[in-house]
VMD Tcl script that draws the C-alpha trace (Angstrom):
set ca {
  {0.00 0.00 0.00}
  {1.43 3.31 -1.07}
  {1.91 5.83 1.71}
  {0.05 9.11 1.35}
  {2.16 12.16 2.15}
  {1.10 13.96 5.33}
  {0.57 17.15 3.36}
  {-1.95 15.36 1.15}
  {-3.74 13.56 3.99}
  {-4.08 16.78 5.99}
  {-7.49 18.38 5.69}
  {-8.01 22.11 5.23}
  {-7.00 24.02 8.38}
  {-9.86 24.52 10.78}
  {-9.29 28.27 10.73}
  {-10.04 28.24 7.00}
  {-13.15 26.05 7.13}
  {-16.57 27.31 6.09}
  {-17.75 27.06 9.70}
  {-14.92 29.28 10.93}
  {-15.34 31.67 8.02}
  {-18.98 32.15 9.00}
  {-17.99 32.44 12.66}
  {-15.38 35.06 11.74}
  {-17.78 37.11 9.62}
  {-20.16 37.62 12.55}
  {-17.56 38.98 14.96}
  {-17.00 42.56 16.06}
  {-14.94 44.10 18.84}
  {-17.01 45.70 21.60}
  {-16.01 48.97 23.26}
  {-15.09 47.05 26.44}
  {-12.94 44.58 24.49}
  {-11.24 47.46 22.70}
  {-10.34 49.18 25.97}
  {-8.80 45.96 27.30}
  {-7.11 45.27 23.98}
  {-5.34 48.64 23.88}
  {-4.13 48.23 27.46}
  {-2.73 44.76 26.93}
  {-1.06 45.65 23.62}
  {0.66 48.51 25.43}
  {1.70 45.83 27.93}
  {2.63 42.20 27.42}
  {0.28 41.01 24.68}
  {1.35 40.62 21.08}
  {-0.37 40.35 17.71}
  {0.91 37.46 15.61}
  {0.25 36.51 11.97}
  {-1.68 33.46 10.86}
  {-0.07 30.75 8.71}
  {-0.72 32.73 5.56}
  {0.55 36.02 6.97}
  {-2.65 37.73 5.84}
  {-4.34 38.50 9.14}
  {-3.30 38.76 12.77}
  {-4.51 37.37 16.10}
  {-4.17 38.41 19.72}
  {-1.85 36.29 21.84}
  {-1.96 36.47 25.63}
  {0.63 34.83 27.85}
  {1.44 35.39 31.52}
  {3.35 33.49 34.19}
  {1.89 30.68 36.27}
  {1.02 33.01 39.16}
  {-1.12 35.16 36.83}
  {-3.50 32.30 35.90}
  {-6.56 34.22 37.15}
  {-5.52 37.22 35.07}
  {-5.13 35.10 31.92}
  {-8.57 33.54 32.39}
  {-10.08 36.98 33.00}
  {-8.74 38.11 29.63}
  {-9.88 34.86 28.08}
  {-13.45 35.43 29.27}
  {-13.38 38.89 27.74}
  {-12.21 37.60 24.35}
  {-13.87 34.17 24.54}
  {-16.08 34.84 21.53}
  {-12.88 35.27 19.48}
  {-11.28 32.00 20.58}
  {-11.55 28.30 19.75}
  {-10.05 26.87 22.94}
  {-9.34 27.71 26.58}
  {-5.94 28.85 27.88}
  {-3.33 26.13 28.13}
  {-0.45 25.75 30.53}
  {2.91 25.83 28.75}
  {5.39 23.78 30.75}
  {8.41 25.04 28.84}
  {7.76 28.66 29.83}
  {5.84 27.96 33.08}
  {3.03 30.17 31.81}
  {-0.64 30.23 30.78}
  {-1.42 31.13 27.20}
  {-4.27 31.54 24.72}
  {-4.80 33.21 21.40}
  {-7.76 34.35 19.34}
  {-8.52 33.48 15.76}
  {-6.90 35.70 13.15}
  {-9.16 38.46 11.87}
  {-9.01 41.76 9.92}
  {-10.09 43.56 13.12}
  {-6.85 42.48 14.81}
  {-4.89 43.22 11.64}
  {-6.11 46.80 11.93}
  {-4.65 46.99 15.44}
  {-1.43 45.35 14.27}
  {-1.05 48.12 11.68}
  {-1.69 50.67 14.44}
  {0.79 49.31 17.00}
  {3.50 47.72 14.85}
  {5.98 48.83 12.23}
  {8.50 46.51 10.61}
  {7.38 43.83 13.10}
  {8.35 46.02 16.06}
  {5.83 47.32 18.58}
  {5.53 51.10 18.37}
  {3.48 53.81 20.04}
  {0.70 55.12 17.76}
  {0.81 58.82 16.96}
  {-2.78 59.12 18.19}
  {-2.16 57.44 21.54}
  {-3.92 60.36 23.23}
  {-7.11 59.30 21.44}
  {-6.69 55.62 22.37}
  {-5.51 55.72 26.00}
  {-8.54 57.52 27.40}
  {-10.21 55.09 29.81}
  {-9.16 54.03 33.31}
  {-9.85 50.40 32.36}
  {-7.19 50.61 29.65}
  {-4.82 52.18 32.15}
  {-5.51 49.41 34.69}
  {-4.87 46.61 32.17}
  {-1.64 48.26 31.06}
  {-0.55 48.53 34.70}
  {-1.54 44.94 35.53}
  {0.58 43.86 32.56}
  {3.57 46.15 32.98}
  {3.33 48.05 36.26}
  {5.48 47.72 39.35}
  {4.96 49.03 42.89}
  {8.12 50.58 44.29}
  {9.26 50.53 47.92}
  {9.01 54.31 48.18}
  {5.25 54.30 47.46}
  {5.79 55.10 43.79}
  {5.08 53.15 40.59}
  {6.90 52.35 37.40}
  {5.53 51.34 34.03}
  {8.00 49.13 32.22}
  {8.03 50.91 28.90}
  {11.61 50.09 27.96}
  {10.49 48.64 24.63}
  {9.44 52.12 23.51}
  {11.85 54.82 22.37}
  {12.60 57.89 24.48}
  {10.42 60.02 22.20}
  {7.56 57.51 22.50}
  {7.92 57.49 26.28}
  {7.71 61.27 26.31}
  {4.46 61.10 24.32}
  {3.12 58.58 26.82}
  {3.99 60.99 29.62}
  {2.13 63.76 27.84}
  {-0.88 61.47 27.33}
  {-0.95 60.44 31.00}
  {-0.92 64.07 32.09}
  {-3.37 65.31 29.47}
  {-5.94 62.52 29.84}
  {-5.58 61.54 33.51}
  {-3.74 64.39 35.26}
  {-0.86 62.06 36.20}
  {2.60 63.62 36.53}
  {5.48 61.32 35.61}
  {9.19 61.33 34.89}
  {11.51 59.09 32.89}
  {14.03 56.86 34.63}
  {16.97 55.32 32.84}
  {17.06 51.54 32.78}
  {20.36 50.53 31.19}
  {20.11 51.91 27.65}
  {16.36 52.53 27.74}
  {13.78 54.50 29.71}
  {10.71 53.61 31.71}
  {7.95 55.76 33.13}
  {8.14 56.62 36.81}
  {5.04 57.75 38.74}
  {6.27 59.54 41.89}
  {4.70 59.31 45.33}
  {2.80 62.58 44.94}
  {1.02 61.22 41.83}
  {0.77 57.57 42.85}
  {-2.30 58.10 45.05}
  {-4.31 59.62 42.21}
  {-3.13 56.90 39.86}
  {-4.25 54.23 42.35}
  {-7.74 55.74 42.58}
  {-8.06 55.65 38.79}
  {-7.26 51.95 38.42}
  {-8.26 50.37 41.75}
  {-11.82 49.55 40.69}
  {-10.60 47.74 37.56}
  {-7.73 45.84 39.16}
  {-8.31 42.13 39.77}
  {-8.09 40.86 43.36}
  {-5.12 38.68 42.43}
  {-3.30 41.73 41.07}
  {-4.02 44.08 44.00}
  {-0.57 43.28 45.42}
  {0.75 45.77 42.90}
  {-1.24 48.64 44.42}
  {-0.22 50.92 47.27}
  {-3.43 50.13 49.19}
  {-2.05 46.61 49.75}
  {-0.17 46.35 53.08}
}
mol new
graphics top color blue
foreach p $ca { graphics top sphere $p radius 0.5 }
foreach p [lrange $ca 0 end-1] q [lrange $ca 1 end] { graphics top cylinder $p $q radius 0.2 }
display resetview
């Protein structure tokens, strides 16, 4: 009996089936999902291409201790997914991803250039809700010993960090400074602004992530 090559035996990918095409055509991003999406793209999430490189999908991955946080995001984007988060032993983390879709491709084109994450020119029109701010902080924020905060924005350029500072002040009244971290910068929220920042995001911060806030002993 002649062996059939795996490539021939393999059926059409599930993400290209008629069922998934119909599923995909009925999807839209809600305002709530968009607010979370912007916050997590500013933070740890990434947008990755599908096998054909035509459209992009949202990929969420956090460490083992952030399981509740991963499943919270999963519930928000559940209508965009085909399976629950999985534990990745190799990286000791929980991970899920959505289907690829033109809606996510739009956000890829907004937040990426030459495959590198960038800060959109219109960030002041995108980072406008405290929920977005809270998700960004839960992803990338750190509570300092001196009752201050940092946002780990080292992946952005100095000019991009300065625009983030301007956005935080303009949209939320938060004063910040830039601190050098090796060859890059990160945003520092001093003690005299940290209280106001906490009030903005406290109501949107998950119980398992409250350890990052100053109100936690």
